[in-house]
N, C-alpha and C positions, 0 to 999 in steps of 0.2 A: 751623448750623455754629458751633461754640464757638471764640471767639477765645482763644488761649492766649498769654500774654505770655512771651516768652523771658527767661530770667534775664540780667541785665546783668553780664557778666564783664569789662567794660572796666577796672574798678578792679583786678581780678586781673591782667590783662595789664600794666597800668601798674606795679603792684607788682613783678611778676616782672621786667619790663624794667629798672625802677629799681634793683632789688636787685643786678643784675649790671653796671650802668652804671659806666664807669671815671671817674666824677666823684663829688663829694660831694653827696648828696641828704639833706636834713634836713627833716622835716615837723614843724611846731609848731602849737600851738593859738593862739587870739588873744591869749593872755597870755604867749606866747613859751616855753611849756613844750614840751619835746621829746616827740613822739608816736611817731616812727619815724625810723630812719636806715638807709640802705643799707649794704652791706658795706664800701665804701670809706670812708664817714664813720665807721663803727665802728672801722675799722683806725686812723684818725687820732684819734678822740675817745674811744674805749672802747666796750665792748659795750652793747647795749640795756639789759641788766640794771642797768647802772650809770648810764645816762643818761636813760632814759625818765622823764618827770615833772619833770626838772630844767630850769632855764631855759637856753635856748640860749646866751645871752650869758655865763652862768657857765661852761658846759661848753666852749664854743668859744673864748672870749676871756678867761676868768678875770675877768670884770667883775661888778659888783654891780648894774648897771642896763643898760638897753638901749643897744646900741652906737650912737654918733652916725652911723655910716655904714650902719646897718641898712636893707637894702632891704625887709624885711618891715614895718618901722615906716613907711617911706615909702608902701608900699602901703596900710596901714591908714589913713593920713592922707588919701591922695588917692582911695581907693576904686578904684584902678586897679592893674594888674600893674606892679610896679616892677622895674627891672633895675639 
């Protein structure tokens, strides 16, 4: 009997659910560059074509460096999920 691994579509479901969520979802890389935003975030900050690759603190706060209140930075420092 051949074991077949089923494709992992969990990220697809997360993306689809996040796309329609009535809250702002922004995914960044470890250097704070925007990789993806859901529709609500795009409505507030602009379309992906104008935001992907730019720094989140620049797009979201008009800053030139990481925000002092940034939960992503806190998570990087602690190695834990920050809220």
